[in-house]
C-alpha positions as CSV (number, residue, x, y, z in Angstrom):
1,X,0.0,0.0,0.0
2,X,2.9,2.4,0.8
3,X,4.5,1.7,-2.6
4,X,1.2,2.4,-4.3
5,X,0.7,5.7,-2.4
6,X,4.3,6.8,-3.2
7,X,3.8,6.1,-6.9
8,X,0.6,8.0,-7.1
9,X,2.0,10.9,-5.1
10,X,5.2,11.1,-7.2
11,X,3.3,11.1,-10.5
12,X,1.0,13.8,-9.3
13,X,3.8,16.3,-8.4
14,X,4.5,17.3,-12.0
15,X,5.5,20.7,-13.4
16,X,2.2,22.5,-14.0
17,X,1.4,24.2,-17.3
18,X,-1.9,25.7,-18.7
19,X,-0.6,25.4,-22.3
20,X,-2.5,23.0,-24.5
21,X,-0.7,19.7,-25.0
22,X,-3.3,18.0,-27.2
23,X,-0.9,17.2,-30.0
24,X,1.7,15.8,-27.7
25,X,-0.8,13.8,-25.7
26,X,-2.2,12.3,-28.9
27,X,1.2,10.7,-29.6
28,X,1.6,9.2,-26.1
29,X,1.0,5.5,-25.2
30,X,-2.7,4.4,-25.1
31,X,-4.1,1.9,-22.7
32,X,-2.5,-1.5,-23.3
33,X,-4.5,-4.5,-22.0
34,X,-1.5,-6.7,-22.8
35,X,0.5,-5.0,-20.1
36,X,-2.0,-5.9,-17.3
37,X,-0.6,-7.1,-14.0
38,X,-2.7,-8.8,-11.4
39,X,-2.2,-9.0,-7.7
40,X,-4.8,-11.1,-6.0
41,X,-6.1,-10.4,-2.5
42,X,-4.8,-12.5,0.4
43,X,-8.0,-12.0,2.3
44,X,-11.1,-12.8,0.1
45,X,-14.3,-11.3,1.4
46,X,-17.3,-13.4,2.4
47,X,-20.2,-13.4,0.0
48,X,-23.3,-11.7,1.5
49,X,-26.7,-13.4,1.0
50,X,-28.4,-11.8,-2.0
51,X,-31.3,-10.4,0.2
52,X,-28.8,-8.4,2.3
53,X,-27.3,-6.5,-0.6
54,X,-27.8,-2.7,-0.4
55,X,-27.0,-0.7,-3.5
56,X,-23.4,0.6,-3.4
57,X,-22.5,-0.6,0.1
58,X,-20.7,-3.9,-0.6
59,X,-17.6,-4.1,-2.7
60,X,-15.6,-6.9,-4.3
61,X,-12.1,-8.0,-3.6
62,X,-10.2,-6.1,-6.2
63,X,-10.0,-2.8,-8.2
64,X,-8.7,-2.0,-11.6
65,X,-6.4,1.1,-11.9
66,X,-4.5,2.8,-14.7
67,X,-2.4,5.9,-14.2
68,X,-1.8,8.6,-16.7
69,X,0.6,11.6,-17.0
70,X,0.8,14.3,-19.7
71,X,4.5,13.4,-20.3
72,X,4.2,9.6,-20.4
73,X,0.6,8.8,-21.4
74,X,-1.1,5.7,-19.9
75,X,0.9,3.4,-17.6
76,X,0.4,-0.3,-17.4
77,X,-3.0,-1.3,-16.0
78,X,-3.2,-3.2,-12.7
79,X,-5.8,-5.2,-10.9
80,X,-5.0,-5.1,-7.2
81,X,-6.7,-5.7,-3.9
82,X,-9.5,-3.2,-3.1
83,X,-7.8,-0.4,-1.1
84,X,-7.9,3.3,-0.2
85,X,-6.4,5.9,-2.4
86,X,-3.7,8.1,-1.0
87,X,-3.9,11.7,-2.4
88,X,-2.3,15.0,-1.4
89,X,-4.7,17.6,0.1
90,X,-3.9,19.9,-2.8
91,X,-4.9,17.3,-5.5
92,X,-6.9,19.1,-8.1
93,X,-9.9,16.8,-8.0
94,X,-10.7,18.0,-4.5
95,X,-10.6,21.7,-5.4
96,X,-11.9,21.9,-9.0
97,X,-14.0,18.8,-9.5
98,X,-11.9,17.1,-12.1
99,X,-13.9,13.9,-11.9
100,X,-16.2,11.9,-14.2
101,X,-17.6,8.4,-14.0
102,X,-19.8,5.7,-15.6
103,X,-22.4,3.3,-14.4
104,X,-22.6,-0.1,-16.0
105,X,-23.3,-3.7,-15.0
106,X,-22.2,-7.3,-15.5
107,X,-25.0,-9.9,-15.5
108,X,-24.8,-13.6,-14.9
109,X,-27.5,-16.0,-16.2
110,X,-28.5,-19.4,-14.6
111,X,-25.7,-21.1,-16.6
112,X,-23.0,-18.9,-15.1
113,X,-22.4,-16.9,-18.3
114,X,-21.3,-13.3,-17.5
115,X,-22.2,-10.5,-19.9
116,X,-21.9,-6.7,-20.3
117,X,-24.6,-4.6,-21.8
118,X,-23.6,-2.1,-24.5
119,X,-20.2,-1.2,-22.9
120,X,-19.1,0.6,-26.0
121,X,-21.8,3.2,-25.2
122,X,-20.3,3.7,-21.7
123,X,-16.8,4.1,-23.1
124,X,-17.9,6.7,-25.6
125,X,-19.7,8.7,-23.0
126,X,-16.8,8.5,-20.5
127,X,-14.4,9.8,-23.2
128,X,-16.8,12.6,-23.9
129,X,-17.1,13.5,-20.2
130,X,-13.3,13.3,-19.6
131,X,-12.5,15.4,-22.7
132,X,-15.0,18.1,-21.5
133,X,-13.0,18.6,-18.2
134,X,-9.5,18.4,-19.7
135,X,-8.9,14.8,-18.6
136,X,-7.3,12.2,-20.9
137,X,-9.2,10.0,-23.3
138,X,-8.5,6.4,-24.3
139,X,-9.4,3.6,-26.8
140,X,-12.7,2.3,-25.6
141,X,-12.1,-1.3,-26.9
142,X,-8.9,-1.6,-24.8
143,X,-10.7,-0.5,-21.6
144,X,-13.6,-2.8,-22.3
145,X,-11.1,-5.7,-22.5
146,X,-9.7,-4.8,-19.1
147,X,-13.1,-4.3,-17.5
148,X,-14.1,-7.7,-18.9
149,X,-11.1,-9.4,-17.2
150,X,-11.9,-7.5,-14.0
151,X,-15.5,-8.6,-14.0
152,X,-14.5,-12.2,-14.8
153,X,-12.2,-12.1,-11.7
154,X,-15.1,-10.9,-9.5
155,X,-17.8,-13.1,-10.9
156,X,-18.2,-15.0,-7.7
157,X,-19.9,-11.9,-6.2
158,X,-22.7,-12.0,-8.8
159,X,-25.8,-13.9,-7.7
160,X,-27.4,-16.0,-10.5
161,X,-30.9,-14.9,-9.5
162,X,-32.7,-12.7,-12.0
163,X,-32.5,-9.0,-11.2
164,X,-29.0,-9.3,-9.6
165,X,-25.9,-8.0,-11.1
166,X,-22.4,-6.6,-10.5
167,X,-22.5,-2.8,-10.7
168,X,-19.3,-1.4,-12.3
169,X,-18.1,2.1,-11.6
170,X,-15.3,3.3,-13.9
171,X,-14.1,6.7,-12.6
172,X,-11.5,9.1,-13.7
173,X,-10.0,11.8,-11.5
174,X,-7.3,14.5,-11.9
175,X,-4.5,13.7,-9.5
176,X,-2.1,16.6,-10.0
177,X,-1.0,18.3,-6.8
178,X,-1.7,22.0,-7.5
179,X,-4.0,24.9,-6.6
180,X,-3.6,26.3,-10.1
181,X,-6.6,26.2,-12.4
182,X,-5.7,24.4,-15.6
183,X,-5.6,20.9,-17.3
184,X,-4.3,18.3,-14.9
185,X,-0.9,16.9,-15.6
186,X,-1.8,13.5,-14.2
187,X,-4.9,11.4,-13.8
188,X,-6.1,8.1,-12.4
189,X,-8.7,5.9,-14.2
190,X,-10.0,3.2,-11.9
191,X,-12.9,0.8,-11.6
192,X,-14.6,-0.7,-8.6
193,X,-17.4,-3.2,-8.4
194,X,-20.4,-3.7,-6.1
195,X,-22.9,-6.6,-6.2
196,X,-26.4,-5.3,-6.3
197,X,-30.0,-6.6,-6.2
198,X,-33.1,-5.6,-8.1
199,X,-34.0,-2.0,-7.9
200,X,-37.6,-3.1,-7.1
201,X,-37.0,-6.2,-4.9
202,X,-40.7,-6.8,-4.4
203,X,-41.8,-5.9,-7.9
204,X,-42.5,-2.6,-9.6
205,X,-43.4,0.4,-7.4
206,X,-44.6,3.5,-9.3
207,X,-43.1,6.7,-7.9
208,X,-44.5,10.2,-7.4
209,X,-42.6,13.3,-8.7
210,X,-42.5,17.0,-7.9
211,X,-42.1,19.2,-10.9
212,X,-39.2,21.4,-10.1
213,X,-38.7,24.9,-11.6
214,X,-37.0,26.7,-8.7
215,X,-33.7,24.8,-9.2
216,X,-32.1,23.9,-12.6
217,X,-30.3,20.6,-13.2
218,X,-28.7,21.7,-16.5
219,X,-28.7,24.6,-19.0
220,X,-27.7,25.2,-22.6
221,X,-24.0,25.4,-23.0
222,X,-23.4,23.7,-19.7
223,X,-22.4,20.1,-18.9
224,X,-25.7,18.5,-18.3
225,X,-25.0,15.9,-21.0
226,X,-21.8,14.8,-19.3
227,X,-21.6,12.2,-16.4
228,X,-19.7,14.5,-14.0
229,X,-19.8,14.1,-10.3
230,X,-20.3,17.9,-10.1
231,X,-23.7,17.5,-11.8
232,X,-25.1,15.3,-9.0
233,X,-24.3,17.0,-5.6
234,X,-26.4,20.2,-6.4
235,X,-29.5,18.0,-7.0
236,X,-29.5,16.5,-3.5
237,X,-31.1,19.5,-1.7
238,X,-34.0,19.8,-4.1
239,X,-34.5,16.0,-3.8
240,X,-34.6,16.3,0.0
241,X,-37.1,19.2,-0.3
242,X,-39.3,17.2,-2.6
243,X,-39.1,14.2,-0.2
244,X,-40.3,16.4,2.7
245,X,-43.4,17.2,0.7
246,X,-44.0,13.4,0.1
247,X,-42.5,12.9,-3.4
248,X,-39.8,10.4,-4.4
249,X,-38.0,12.5,-7.0
250,X,-37.8,15.8,-8.9
251,X,-39.0,16.2,-12.4
252,X,-36.7,18.8,-13.7
253,X,-38.3,21.6,-15.7
254,X,-36.4,24.2,-17.7
255,X,-37.2,27.8,-18.8
256,X,-40.3,29.9,-18.8
257,X,-41.9,27.3,-21.1
258,X,-41.3,24.6,-18.4
259,X,-39.8,22.1,-20.8
260,X,-39.7,18.6,-19.3
261,X,-36.1,17.4,-19.1
262,X,-35.1,14.6,-16.7
263,X,-36.4,12.8,-13.6
264,X,-34.0,12.7,-10.7
265,X,-30.9,11.1,-12.3
266,X,-32.8,9.3,-15.0
267,X,-34.1,10.2,-18.5
268,X,-37.9,10.6,-18.8
269,X,-40.4,9.1,-21.2
270,X,-44.1,9.8,-21.7
271,X,-46.6,7.9,-23.7
272,X,-49.5,9.9,-25.0
273,X,-52.3,9.7,-27.5
274,X,-52.1,12.5,-30.1
275,X,-54.9,15.0,-29.8
276,X,-55.4,15.3,-33.5
277,X,-54.5,11.9,-35.1
278,X,-55.3,9.7,-32.1
279,X,-52.1,7.9,-32.7
280,X,-50.0,6.7,-29.7
281,X,-46.7,8.4,-29.2
282,X,-43.7,7.6,-27.1
283,X,-41.7,10.8,-26.5
284,X,-38.6,11.9,-24.7
285,X,-36.6,15.2,-24.6
286,X,-34.0,15.6,-27.4
287,X,-30.2,15.5,-26.9
288,X,-29.8,19.3,-26.9
289,X,-26.8,19.5,-24.6
290,X,-28.9,19.5,-21.4
291,X,-29.9,15.8,-21.5
292,X,-27.6,12.9,-20.5
293,X,-27.1,10.4,-23.3
294,X,-28.4,7.5,-21.3
295,X,-27.6,4.0,-22.5
296,X,-31.0,2.7,-21.4
297,X,-32.6,5.8,-23.0
298,X,-31.0,5.0,-26.3
299,X,-32.0,1.3,-25.9
300,X,-35.6,2.2,-25.3
301,X,-35.7,4.4,-28.4
302,X,-34.2,1.8,-30.6
303,X,-36.4,-1.0,-29.3
304,X,-39.5,1.3,-29.7
305,X,-38.6,2.1,-33.3
306,X,-38.0,-1.6,-34.0
307,X,-40.9,-3.2,-32.1
308,X,-43.6,-0.5,-31.3
309,X,-43.6,1.4,-34.6
310,X,-45.0,-1.7,-36.4
311,X,-47.8,-1.7,-33.9
312,X,-48.7,1.9,-35.0
313,X,-46.7,3.8,-32.4
314,X,-44.8,7.0,-33.2
315,X,-41.5,7.6,-31.5
316,X,-40.4,11.2,-30.9
317,X,-37.3,13.0,-29.5
318,X,-38.6,16.5,-29.1
319,X,-39.2,19.2,-26.6
320,X,-42.5,19.1,-24.7
321,X,-43.8,21.1,-21.7
322,X,-45.3,20.2,-18.4
323,X,-48.5,22.0,-19.6
324,X,-48.7,19.6,-22.5
325,X,-48.4,16.6,-20.2
326,X,-51.1,18.0,-17.9
327,X,-53.4,18.7,-20.8
328,X,-53.0,15.1,-22.0
329,X,-53.7,13.8,-18.5
330,X,-56.9,16.0,-18.3
331,X,-58.1,14.7,-21.6
332,X,-57.3,11.1,-20.7
333,X,-54.6,10.9,-23.3
334,X,-51.6,10.4,-21.0
335,X,-51.1,6.7,-21.2
336,X,-48.1,6.2,-19.0
337,X,-44.7,7.8,-18.0
338,X,-41.4,6.3,-16.8
339,X,-37.8,7.1,-16.1
340,X,-34.9,5.1,-17.5
341,X,-31.4,4.4,-16.1
342,X,-28.9,1.7,-15.5
343,X,-30.0,1.1,-11.9
344,X,-33.7,0.5,-12.4
345,X,-33.8,0.0,-16.2
346,X,-37.3,1.6,-16.1
347,X,-39.1,3.3,-13.2
348,X,-42.9,3.9,-13.6
349,X,-44.4,7.2,-12.6
350,X,-47.8,7.4,-10.9
351,X,-48.3,11.2,-10.5
352,X,-46.6,14.5,-10.8
353,X,-47.1,17.5,-8.5
354,X,-47.3,20.7,-10.5
355,X,-48.7,24.2,-9.7
356,X,-50.6,22.9,-6.7
357,X,-52.3,20.0,-8.4
358,X,-51.5,16.3,-9.0
359,X,-51.1,15.2,-12.6
360,X,-52.1,11.5,-12.9
361,X,-49.9,9.5,-15.3
362,X,-52.3,6.9,-16.6
363,X,-52.0,4.2,-13.9
364,X,-55.0,2.7,-12.2
365,X,-55.0,2.5,-8.4
366,X,-54.1,-1.2,-8.4
367,X,-51.6,-0.8,-11.2
368,X,-47.8,-0.1,-10.7
369,X,-46.6,0.0,-14.3
370,X,-48.0,0.6,-17.8
371,X,-47.7,-1.9,-20.6
372,X,-44.9,-0.1,-22.4
373,X,-42.9,0.2,-19.2
374,X,-43.3,-3.6,-18.5
375,X,-42.5,-4.5,-22.1
376,X,-39.3,-2.4,-22.2
377,X,-38.1,-3.9,-18.9
378,X,-38.7,-7.4,-20.2
379,X,-37.1,-6.7,-23.5
380,X,-34.0,-5.1,-22.1
381,X,-33.5,-7.6,-19.3
382,X,-33.9,-10.4,-21.7
383,X,-31.0,-9.0,-23.7
384,X,-28.9,-8.2,-20.6
385,X,-29.2,-11.8,-19.2
386,X,-28.8,-13.5,-22.6
387,X,-32.3,-14.8,-23.0
388,X,-32.3,-13.1,-26.3
389,X,-29.1,-13.2,-28.3
390,X,-28.4,-9.6,-29.3
391,X,-25.4,-7.5,-30.4
392,X,-25.9,-5.4,-27.3
393,X,-25.0,-8.3,-25.0
394,X,-21.2,-8.8,-24.8
395,X,-20.1,-12.2,-23.4
396,X,-17.0,-12.1,-21.3
């Protein structure tokens, strides 16, 4: 552990410069899976019973780490025992939020086969996030190979029961020791893993939302479409305030028009019946720079175009307002609504508090999820666990 801390510290104390080094960095060594070294833990952890798993509280035996410097590029990747990081108090991640991350899962079916779900999408988004905050990028295929080896090492932590998985958290931080504001001269890319159970352990539970206009999650020209840690902390207080008023999450509205954007930390979908044509429409906000490019969001859109459009549905990525949703609900045209994300896949919505009223989202009192919500969950989980052979499911 002392050796690791010394290496991280020495590589973070580099001469600081705010000059662009893009051309030089492009010529530096990329991530090399062939150089991977593995040090196995001497004290393997006990496996918790699946019913005792709490999201993000239990971690596996090992972690994957790769260091980077602006002068030497990516160092050899290492899988080592899970351990604390040792960072100088002046490390730039603590002061200027040089941090981005991903959320992805490894799934195991009843036969013990472990799979990843669309990891190429996660790698593309991580590179986009890191580039936006002046952290290094990498070849996605190389990192997927390393994550696959890491997940295979930790497969004993993944229960075989449906709904369970190994949550993988690739994270990149700036590690340079400096109080100067500029591109970090060193970084650390690491991945930890946590076994998790179903988001809804006893079945679907529809949530209630508070339409939020007094706080803004993202804005044009900002970084709302990046997976940065700095995007999440400011959302906690509005969530706590909504919870005090009896609601599970915020439905983020934007602008005087009150455009519907996201729900909590998830993308948002609404299914309505068109007022003029009578056709059913599945709609979500467009990727205008304020919306996170969710992997499940993209999967729902592709599956809807492939499997719902032949049934007469229209699929739209467009701006729509809270007033439009309320009008559809008043007319009986709001069929259902749901959020999408890696943790839950889909999360049904029962009602939305807006301007002193409750907007009902199409569910009957004894109903926890609409038909589209249930079908999307079944389709996506079928691919994730390998019930349906699909290019999105990567065997490891």
